[in-house]
C-alpha positions, -999 to +999 in steps of 0.1 A: -049+780-092-013+789-088-011+768-056-026+738-074-001+742-102+029+744-077+016+713-058+012+694-091+048+700-100+064+687-067+082+654-076+071+626-054+094+597-046+074+565-051+079+532-069+057+535-100+055+497-103+035+495-071+004+512-085-015+513-117-024+539-143-058+555-137-080+561-167-103+591-167-134+569-163-119+549-134-128+555-098-099+563-074-088+531-056-059+521-034-043+506-066-043+537-088-044+568-065-022+580-036-035+607-012-014+633+005-025+662+027-011+695+036-021+715+067-003+748+074-011+779+093+009+810+099+008+826+134+027+853+153+045+847+186+066+869+208+103+859+208+104+862+246+081+871+276+094+907+277+067+933+269+086+950+240+099+917+225+095+916+187+070+892+173+082+865+150+062+845+124+056+808+130+052+785+099+056+814+075+071+792+048+052+761+035+076+735+023+071+702+005+084+683+035+051+693+052+031+670+028+018+640+047+010+607+029-024+592+039-023+555+031-054+536+021-061+499+021-029+479+016-008+509+007+008+510+042+023+476+036+031+482-001+050+514+005+066+507+039+102+516+050+124+531+023+095+528-001+073+553+018+056+579-003+073+614+001+085+644-018+119+639-035+131+671-019+116+682+014+127+719+010+107+729-021+089+762-012+052+758-019+039+791-005+046+820+019+019+828+044+011+858+065-004+857+100-039+843+100-035+826+066-037+789+063-037+761+038-057+729+041-054+706+010-061+670+001-042+659-030-049+628-051-018+616-069-020+595-101+006+580-124+008+596-158+029+600-190+043+631-207+018+627-235-010+636-210+008+665-193+043+680-192+046+675-155+050+637-161+080+642-185+113+632-170+137+660-175+172+670-165+189+703-158+212+714-186+241+736-178+272+749-195+304+765-185+322+792-205+358+783-213+377+814-222+406+812-246+434+836-237+459+844-265+491+862-256+505+886-282+541+879-272+559+852-253+561+856-215+593+841-203+611+830-171+602+850-140+575+869-158+558+836-166+560+824-130+546+858-118+517+855-143+507+820-131+509+831-094+490+864-100+460+849-117+434+838-090+414+816-114+444+794-123+439+800-160+476+799-169+502+772-167+539+771-175+552+751-205+588+741-209+597+749-245+622+727-264+646+756-274+667+767-244+668+802-256+631+807-250+630+795-213+596+790-196+566+803-215+531+812-201+501+797-218+463+800-213+449+765-205+413+772-199 
């Protein structure tokens, strides 16, 4: 169940104008369904021919780049070249296997909308950055201001020239 969920959330790069929506009562056809397969098996192998050589795992990680598109009918021509059906990112981890475990899956991809399932909703990653405000309790002048700017590794401070010549250079938080 969790494997099916992970597979269903892998974004697939395909031109949605090239195939149709599939209603629940419709049969799968080359015009409304794409098929992908995944074959993966984890094995052990010796890292060299020496008798005490450690064993290493082969194909331990199953990645989205291992998904293979199986064209049907005219799909080969419709999705040729740069339009070929493939995962958006080939390095999405699907599963980790142990020696002797294997995965053999045939997936049927259909076009959908967010009203039907959240996986069809286009989303973006939101992020933020904290911008600290540094307030100095007293002016930092001349060489002390220069030293403050040079000492701070994050480049938070800058030197302002003040209009009054008696104040000299003053350090100020800019971030």
